[in-house]
Every structure is written in structure tokens, then in C-alpha cells.
All heavy atoms as an XYZ file, in Angstrom:
620
protein
N     115.386     77.487    132.281
C     114.307     76.753    131.661
C     113.044     76.908    132.507
O     113.077     76.728    133.717
C     114.703     75.282    131.537
C     113.586     74.419    131.023
S     113.903     72.671    131.290
C     114.150     72.118    129.653
N     111.937     77.231    131.883
C     110.659     77.389    132.563
C     109.992     76.027    132.722
O     109.940     75.242    131.770
C     109.734     78.313    131.754
O     110.381     79.563    131.560
C     108.416     78.534    132.456
N     109.478     75.765    133.911
C     108.799     74.491    134.135
C     107.445     74.486    133.423
O     106.881     75.543    133.117
C     108.592     74.256    135.633
O     107.592     75.118    136.128
N     106.941     73.318    133.185
C     105.626     73.181    132.563
C     104.562     73.842    133.432
O     103.661     74.518    132.930
C     105.316     71.701    132.320
C     103.977     71.388    131.660
C     103.872     72.064    130.302
C     103.820     69.883    131.509
N     104.653     73.647    134.734
C     103.711     74.276    135.666
C     103.743     75.797    135.502
O     102.700     76.434    135.363
C     104.053     73.882    137.104
C     103.218     74.589    138.148
C     101.961     74.106    138.485
C     103.681     75.726    138.786
C     101.185     74.755    139.435
C     102.912     76.377    139.735
C     101.664     75.884    140.056
O     100.894     76.530    140.995
N     104.932     76.387    135.516
C     105.062     77.845    135.386
C     104.552     78.316    134.032
O     103.917     79.377    133.930
C     106.513     78.265    135.592
N     104.791     77.540    132.994
C     104.316     77.904    131.664
C     102.784     77.947    131.624
O     102.201     78.884    131.077
C     104.863     76.918    130.630
C     104.423     77.215    129.248
N     104.902     78.280    128.517
C     103.525     76.595    128.447
C     104.313     78.303    127.336
N     103.471     77.283    127.272
N     102.137     76.955    132.200
C     100.665     76.921    132.227
C     100.121     78.088    133.042
O      99.141     78.729    132.652
C     100.155     75.562    132.763
C      98.654     75.598    133.030
C     100.497     74.453    131.788
N     100.759     78.397    134.171
C     100.303     79.524    134.991
C     100.432     80.840    134.219
O      99.530     81.683    134.257
C     101.083     79.585    136.305
C     100.898     78.385    137.214
C      99.458     78.105    137.568
O      98.692     79.018    137.876
N      99.062     76.848    137.530
N     101.533     81.021    133.512
C     101.730     82.239    132.723
C     100.730     82.309    131.568
O     100.186     83.378    131.268
C     103.160     82.304    132.199
N     100.483     81.192    130.932
C      99.521     81.142    129.832
C      98.118     81.488    130.319
O      97.344     82.139    129.599
C      99.549     79.761    129.184
C      98.797     79.589    127.880
C      99.328     80.539    126.814
C      98.895     78.146    127.403
N      97.787     81.096    131.534
C      96.470     81.409    132.100
C      96.270     82.922    132.232
O      95.148     83.414    132.140
C      96.292     80.733    133.450
N      97.366     83.656    132.435
C      97.274     85.115    132.561
C      96.956     85.778    131.227
O      96.277     86.805    131.195
C      98.592     85.676    133.109
C      98.924     85.231    134.517
C      97.950     85.791    135.539
O      97.544     86.965    135.388
O      97.600     85.058    136.479
N      97.462     85.227    130.146
C      97.300     85.873    128.846
C      96.228     85.244    127.967
O      95.635     85.920    127.141
C      98.634     85.858    128.061
O      99.070     84.510    127.882
C      99.702     86.653    128.803
N      96.004     83.941    128.138
C      95.039     83.244    127.289
C      94.179     82.297    128.107
O      93.927     81.157    127.719
C      95.782     82.455    126.206
C      96.645     83.360    125.327
C      96.953     82.826    123.978
N      95.771     82.335    123.297
C      95.782     81.257    122.516
N      96.873     80.581    122.327
N      94.682     80.868    121.904
N      93.717     82.770    129.239
C      92.961     81.929    130.168
C      91.707     81.310    129.599
O      91.308     80.222    130.004
N      91.062     81.993    128.657
C      89.822     81.466    128.078
C      90.056     80.451    126.961
O      89.099     79.853    126.468
C      88.968     82.606    127.532
C      88.404     83.474    128.645
O      88.292     82.986    129.786
O      88.071     84.638    128.377
N      91.307     80.255    126.586
C      91.603     79.307    125.509
C      91.349     77.880    125.982
O      91.583     77.552    127.146
C      93.063     79.454    125.068
N      90.865     77.023    125.091
C      90.680     75.622    125.476
C      92.027     74.953    125.736
O      92.976     75.139    124.986
C      89.981     74.994    124.269
C      90.048     75.978    123.165
C      90.460     77.293    123.721
N      92.098     74.202    126.818
C      93.325     73.487    127.162
C      93.161     71.993    126.924
O      94.055     71.337    126.407
C      93.702     73.742    128.613
N      92.014     71.464    127.333
C      91.779     70.021    127.258
C      90.352     69.790    126.747
O      89.398     70.375    127.275
C      91.946     69.363    128.640
C      93.355     69.616    129.158
C      91.659     67.863    128.570
C      93.533     69.315    130.615
N      90.244     68.953    125.737
C      88.941     68.567    125.203
C      88.727     67.092    125.482
O      89.628     66.287    125.270
C      88.872     68.810    123.690
C      89.132     70.228    123.218
C      89.153     70.277    121.700
C      88.093     71.176    123.761
N      87.535     66.759    125.965
C      87.207     65.360    126.245
C      86.004     65.002    125.380
O      84.907     65.533    125.587
C      86.871     65.175    127.724
C      86.561     63.754    128.078
N      87.310     63.037    128.973
C      85.599     62.912    127.651
C      86.809     61.816    129.085
N      85.764     61.732    128.286
N      86.224     64.098    124.433
C      85.159     63.656    123.544
C      84.496     62.415    124.137
O      85.151     61.395    124.367
C      85.721     63.334    122.157
C      84.728     62.788    121.133
C      83.627     63.805    120.859
C      85.454     62.427    119.846
N      83.207     62.518    124.390
C      82.434     61.410    124.946
C      81.793     60.605    123.823
O      81.554     61.132    122.732
C      81.330     61.949    125.861
C      81.837     62.649    127.080
N      82.170     61.992    128.234
C      82.088     63.962    127.311
C      82.582     62.857    129.137
N      82.548     64.064    128.602
N      81.474     59.342    124.092
C      80.704     58.580    123.105
C      79.400     59.328    122.805
O      78.779     59.890    123.695
C      80.427     57.248    123.802
C      81.509     57.123    124.836
C      81.804     58.532    125.272
N      79.035     59.362    121.573
C      77.838     60.088    121.193
C      78.138     61.498    120.712
O      77.253     62.200    120.244
N      79.377     61.928    120.864
C      79.776     63.211    120.304
C      79.816     64.397    121.236
O      80.258     65.476    120.846
N      79.377     64.252    122.478
C      79.428     65.383    123.418
C      80.881     65.687    123.757
O      81.699     64.798    123.945
C      78.655     65.048    124.694
C      78.563     66.204    125.684
C      77.670     65.843    126.858
N      78.212     64.744    127.629
C      78.909     64.884    128.763
N      79.131     66.079    129.257
N      79.345     63.826    129.405
N      81.211     66.983    123.831
C      82.579     67.408    124.125
C      82.581     68.285    125.375
O      81.822     69.241    125.474
C      83.184     68.202    122.943
C      84.577     68.707    123.291
C      83.221     67.354    121.690
N      83.423     67.945    126.344
C      83.669     68.796    127.508
C      84.967     69.541    127.266
O      85.948     68.945    126.810
C      83.809     67.967    128.790
C      82.498     67.352    129.244
O      81.433     67.884    128.898
O      82.561     66.321    129.945
N      84.976     70.823    127.597
C      86.170     71.636    127.400
C      86.607     72.236    128.725
O      85.797     72.806    129.447
C      85.884     72.781    126.411
O      85.424     72.232    125.190
C      87.125     73.616    126.155
N      87.890     72.118    129.032
C      88.481     72.782    130.204
C      89.399     73.875    129.661
O      90.221     73.619    128.780
C      89.268     71.799    131.048
N      89.243     75.086    130.172
C      90.076     76.190    129.713
C      91.437     76.173    130.413
O      91.617     75.501    131.437
C      89.404     77.545    129.986
O      89.327     77.733    131.406
C      88.029     77.636    129.351
N      92.356     76.927    129.856
C      93.682     77.049    130.465
C      93.546     77.582    131.892
O      94.198     77.084    132.816
C      94.591     77.963    129.615
C      95.914     78.213    130.318
C      94.829     77.366    128.245
N      92.687     78.577    132.092
C      92.507     79.158    133.431
C      91.965     78.128    134.420
O      92.401     78.085    135.574
C      91.579     80.364    133.368
N      91.035     77.296    133.990
C      90.481     76.268    134.880
C      91.538     75.243    135.282
O      91.632     74.869    136.449
C      89.302     75.570    134.196
C      88.077     76.436    134.051
C      87.026     75.815    133.144
O      87.349     75.097    132.202
N      85.761     76.092    133.434
N      92.319     74.795    134.316
C      93.368     73.813    134.608
C      94.432     74.431    135.508
O      94.888     73.809    136.474
C      93.985     73.257    133.303
C      95.180     72.363    133.596
C      92.938     72.492    132.504
N      94.817     75.682    135.229
C      95.840     76.356    136.030
C      95.377     76.543    137.470
O      96.149     76.315    138.412
C      96.196     77.709    135.408
N      94.118     76.928    137.658
C      93.589     77.122    139.016
C      93.571     75.813    139.785
O      93.969     75.754    140.950
C      92.186     77.726    138.958
C      91.452     77.751    140.284
C      92.157     78.557    141.369
O      92.925     79.487    141.037
O      91.949     78.246    142.561
N      93.120     74.763    139.146
C      93.078     73.464    139.828
C      94.496     72.978    140.140
O      94.738     72.420    141.210
C      92.322     72.444    138.983
C      91.906     71.231    139.765
C      90.911     70.370    139.026
O      90.838     70.380    137.807
N      90.151     69.597    139.773
N      95.437     73.216    139.241
C      96.829     72.827    139.486
C      97.400     73.602    140.674
O      98.133     73.033    141.495
C      97.677     73.062    138.237
N      97.066     74.903    140.789
C      97.525     75.698    141.947
C      96.982     75.129    143.246
O      97.697     75.055    144.243
C      97.092     77.162    141.801
C      97.960     77.989    140.913
C      97.682     79.480    141.054
N      96.299     79.852    140.767
C      95.825     80.101    139.550
N      96.611     80.018    138.499
N      94.566     80.435    139.390
N      95.718     74.715    143.234
C      95.125     74.143    144.452
C      95.788     72.824    144.824
O      96.066     72.577    146.002
C      93.621     73.968    144.280
C      92.881     75.321    144.364
C      91.391     75.163    144.304
N      91.053     74.948    142.903
C      90.040     74.230    142.455
N      89.230     73.641    143.281
N      89.813     74.085    141.178
N      96.058     71.974    143.834
C      96.771     70.719    144.106
C      98.167     71.012    144.657
O      98.607     70.381    145.619
C      96.891     69.865    142.845
C      95.693     69.006    142.540
C      94.961     69.204    141.378
C      95.315     67.994    143.398
C      93.862     68.415    141.083
C      94.211     67.192    143.125
C      93.487     67.404    141.958
N      98.879     71.951    144.042
C     100.242     72.278    144.486
C     100.236     72.793    145.923
O     101.081     72.399    146.732
C     100.867     73.313    143.549
N      99.298     73.661    146.251
C      99.215     74.202    147.613
C      98.905     73.088    148.615
O      99.509     73.024    149.693
C      98.154     75.295    147.684
N      97.982     72.209    148.256
C      97.623     71.096    149.138
C      98.833     70.192    149.385
O      99.132     69.838    150.530
C      96.474     70.292    148.534
C      96.147     69.047    149.303
C      95.360     69.107    150.440
C      96.640     67.821    148.900
C      95.069     67.954    151.168
C      96.359     66.665    149.616
C      95.564     66.740    150.752
N      99.530     69.836    148.317
C     100.685     68.936    148.468
C     101.808     69.586    149.260
O     102.456     68.926    150.070
C     101.193     68.505    147.089
C     100.249     67.591    146.316
C     100.736     67.418    144.888
C     100.097     66.252    147.008
N     102.030     70.868    149.047
C     103.075     71.571    149.796
C     102.756     71.604    151.289
O     103.638     71.477    152.127
C     103.226     72.998    149.269
O     103.736     72.972    147.957
N     101.465     71.734    151.592
C     101.029     71.820    152.987
C     100.933     70.446    153.653
O     101.365     70.259    154.788
C      99.666     72.529    153.033
C      99.098     72.770    154.401
C      97.749     73.488    154.367
N      96.708     72.700    153.720
C      96.167     72.987    152.527
N      96.567     74.030    151.838
N      95.230     72.208    152.015
N     100.375     69.475    152.950
C     100.052     68.185    153.554
C     101.117     67.107    153.349
O     101.112     66.100    154.056
C      98.718     67.670    153.012
C      97.540     68.585    153.310
C      97.253     68.731    154.792
O      97.484     67.768    155.561
O      96.788     69.815    155.186
N     101.990     67.276    152.373
C     103.011     66.251    152.102
C     104.361     66.898    151.821
O     104.970     66.639    150.782
C     102.565     65.383    150.926
N     104.836     67.741    152.745
C     106.068     68.484    152.461
C     107.304     67.606    152.294
O     108.234     67.977    151.589
C     106.215     69.409    153.674
C     105.469     68.727    154.770
C     104.325     68.012    154.094
N     107.317     66.432    152.911
C     108.500     65.569    152.851
C     108.364     64.420    151.851
O     109.287     63.614    151.718
C     108.798     64.990    154.240
C     109.097     66.080    155.257
O     109.675     67.114    154.865
O     108.740     65.900    156.438
N     107.232     64.353    151.162
C     107.015     63.253    150.221
C     107.928     63.396    149.009
O     108.089     64.486    148.470
C     105.561     63.225    149.766
N     108.525     62.301    148.617
C     109.381     62.325    147.437
C     108.596     62.076    146.167
O     108.731     62.774    145.180
N     107.733     61.055    146.218
C     106.918     60.695    145.069
C     105.459     60.665    145.513
O     105.126     60.067    146.537
C     107.316     59.314    144.500
C     106.426     58.925    143.336
C     108.779     59.307    144.088
N     104.608     61.306    144.738
C     103.175     61.334    145.035
C     102.480     60.307    144.148
O     102.529     60.408    142.923
C     102.582     62.734    144.758
C     103.312     63.822    145.549
C     101.082     62.745    145.008
C     103.189     63.709    147.047
N     101.836     59.293    144.735
C     101.086     58.340    143.920
C      99.740     58.967    143.522
O      99.017     59.490    144.374
C     100.892     57.142    144.851
C     100.975     57.718    146.230
C     101.854     58.934    146.150
N      99.431     58.946    142.247
C      98.172     59.508    141.762
C      97.314     58.399    141.176
O      97.734     57.697    140.257
C      98.437     60.565    140.682
C      99.192     61.812    141.091
C      99.434     62.694    139.862
C      98.434     62.584    142.161
N      96.128     58.258    141.713
C      95.150     57.320    141.164
C      94.118     58.176    140.450
O      93.167     58.671    141.068
C      94.523     56.489    142.290
C      93.579     55.430    141.791
C      94.055     54.342    141.066
C      92.224     55.510    142.039
C      93.197     53.363    140.601
C      91.352     54.544    141.584
C      91.841     53.470    140.862
O      90.984     52.500    140.391
N      94.345     58.402    139.169
C      93.536     59.360    138.413
C      93.068     58.743    137.103
O      93.679     57.815    136.578
C      94.334     60.651    138.107
C      95.646     60.321    137.409
C      94.585     61.446    139.371
C      96.470     61.519    136.982
N      91.997     59.297    136.605
C      91.499     58.897    135.295
C      91.990     59.855    134.229
O      92.723     60.808    134.510
N      91.576     59.598    133.024
C      91.924     60.465    131.904
C      90.965     61.649    131.909
O      89.860     61.577    131.377
C      91.824     59.700    130.590
C      92.822     58.568    130.497
C      92.641     57.803    129.202
C      93.619     56.645    129.137
N      93.418     55.832    127.931
N      91.389     62.737    132.555
C      90.511     63.892    132.705
C      91.335     65.157    132.885
O      92.546     65.099    133.127
C      89.606     63.709    133.927
O      90.397     63.715    135.106
N      90.648     66.281    132.790
C      91.310     67.563    133.042
C      91.816     67.618    134.485
O      92.904     68.134    134.746
C      90.351     68.714    132.761
N      91.053     67.071    135.416
C      91.482     67.055    136.823
C      92.738     66.216    137.007
O      93.608     66.554    137.805
C      90.370     66.509    137.721
O      89.282     67.384    137.729
N      92.847     65.122    136.272
C      94.034     64.288    136.350
C      95.271     65.023    135.850
O      96.342     64.949    136.455
N      95.127     65.745    134.768
C      96.245     66.534    134.244
C      96.601     67.649    135.214
O      97.773     67.915    135.472
C      95.921     67.062    132.839
C      95.842     65.881    131.875
C      96.949     68.095    132.381
C      95.331     66.206    130.508
N      95.576     68.283    135.804
C      95.836     69.330    136.796
C      96.565     68.765    138.012
O      97.442     69.426    138.576
C      94.527     69.995    137.218
N      96.234     67.542    138.414
C      96.922     66.909    139.550
C      98.399     66.690    139.227
O      99.269     66.935    140.073
C      96.254     65.580    139.910
N      98.693     66.238    138.006
C     100.089     66.050    137.607
C     100.828     67.388    137.600
O     101.958     67.493    138.097
C     100.167     65.380    136.240
C      99.754     63.923    136.262
S      99.980     63.091    134.681
C      98.416     63.445    133.891
N     100.191     68.424    137.051
C     100.806     69.757    137.050
C     100.998     70.267    138.474
O     102.018     70.898    138.777
C      99.946     70.740    136.255
C      99.941     70.565    134.744
C      98.851     71.416    134.119
C     101.293     70.901    134.162
N     100.033     69.999    139.349
C     100.153     70.406    140.748
C     101.345     69.769    141.434
O     102.038     70.407    142.231
N     101.597     68.502    141.119
C     102.792     67.838    141.675
C     104.045     68.570    141.235
O     104.937     68.840    142.034
C     102.847     66.379    141.226
S     101.634     65.314    142.010
N     104.107     68.898    139.957
C     105.270     69.621    139.443
C     105.397     70.981    140.111
O     106.499     71.405    140.466
C     105.174     69.776    137.928
C     105.157     68.481    137.119
C     104.981     68.792    135.632
C     106.416     67.681    137.355
N     104.259     71.656    140.293
C     104.285     72.975    140.947
C     104.745     72.916    142.386
O     105.338     73.855    142.887
N     104.493     71.800    143.051
C     104.924     71.614    144.429
C     106.338     71.044    144.514
O     106.850     70.793    145.613
C     103.943     70.696    145.167
N     106.958     70.821    143.354
C     108.310     70.268    143.336
C     108.351     68.787    143.665
O     109.345     68.282    144.190
N     107.274     68.080    143.353
C     107.177     66.650    143.669
C     107.192     65.812    142.393
O     106.679     66.234    141.368
C     105.863     66.350    144.406
C     105.581     67.185    145.610
C     106.524     66.877    146.707
C     106.167     67.685    147.959
N     107.195     67.567    148.977
N     107.760     64.641    142.492
C     107.626     63.661    141.433
C     106.268     62.972    141.647
O     105.722     63.007    142.737
C     108.740     62.619    141.505
C     110.120     63.185    141.225
S     111.389     61.922    141.270
C     111.494     61.613    143.023
N     105.762     62.371    140.587
C     104.494     61.646    140.733
C     104.565     60.346    139.956
O     105.354     60.198    139.025
C     103.307     62.497    140.266
C     103.347     62.886    138.811
C     102.811     62.063    137.842
C     103.920     64.084    138.421
C     102.853     62.435    136.501
C     103.977     64.471    137.108
C     103.429     63.632    136.135
N     103.742     59.411    140.402
C     103.582     58.133    139.702
C     102.095     57.900    139.523
O     101.343     57.925    140.501
C     104.196     56.993    140.509
N     101.675     57.728    138.274
C     100.265     57.460    138.007
C     100.032     55.967    138.163
O     100.731     55.149    137.553
C      99.877     57.927    136.579
C      98.420     57.586    136.287
C     100.126     59.427    136.428
N      99.093     55.631    139.034
C      98.808     54.221    139.334
C      97.754     53.669    138.388
O      96.952     54.328    137.866
C      98.326     54.079    140.772
C      99.266     54.691    141.819
C      98.625     54.571    143.191
C     100.603     53.993    141.788
């Protein structure tokens, strides 16, 4: 079974420019994060957690509803860590 993290990384190779996350703001403005952007940020989170918290069992995440928050969750998975959103 392929992990969600691995699936997103593979998707970034083939469809990196595809929209991954859309954020609709009041007033109608839309921010778009591409698959490649989310995958890159998730890789950076995973590398940081592997380096700085190698023995952590659960990573507490204090995040908002954003592309960065989703990337942080994916990064935890990529580092083999469980996470709890606070």
C-alpha cells in the first residue's frame, strides 16, 4: 500500500502544476496551491522532523486551515510520525 505522502510526491512528478488546494476568501478571492508546492513543503517538514525530532512519537501541530497546514500533516506522515492537530 502506498502512503498518502508517497502518493503526493509521485503526483508532483507527473502533475505538479495541477491545483491541490483552493482557499476561498471572503469577497471571492481564491488562493491556489499546486501539487508541486504542497509536495515540496511536505518534504521540508518531513526532513525537519526527521532531523530535529527523531524520537518523537506524536507531533503536536498548531496549524490553521491552510495549504501549509496540510503540508505539515503530510510531512509528519513522510517522517513516519503520528500527529495531533491542536
